[in-house]
C-alpha positions in Angstrom: -45.8 -6.2 13.0 -48.8 -7.4 14.9 -50.6 -4.9 17.1 -51.1 -7.8 19.5 -47.4 -7.7 20.4 -48.1 -4.8 22.7 -50.1 -7.2 24.9 -47.1 -9.4 25.4 -49.1 -12.5 24.4 -47.8 -14.3 21.3 -51.2 -16.0 20.9 -52.8 -12.6 20.7 -51.5 -12.4 17.2 -54.7 -14.2 16.2 -56.8 -11.5 17.7 -55.0 -8.6 16.1 -55.0 -6.1 19.0 -57.9 -7.7 20.9 -55.4 -8.6 23.7 -55.9 -5.3 25.6 -59.7 -5.8 25.5 -59.7 -9.5 26.3 -57.3 -11.4 28.7 -58.2 -14.6 26.9 -57.6 -13.2 23.5 -56.0 -16.5 22.5 -59.4 -18.0 22.5 -61.8 -15.0 22.1 -59.5 -13.5 19.5 -60.2 -16.4 17.0 -63.9 -15.5 17.1 -63.2 -11.7 17.2 -61.5 -11.9 13.8 
């Protein structure tokens, strides 16, 4: 459902696909949205 699932990081769900671009998508993803 979330593109972020491809990154294998559940926290990446907040970044909506930012995982592949940013390893720390859990933190950076919040600002990326």
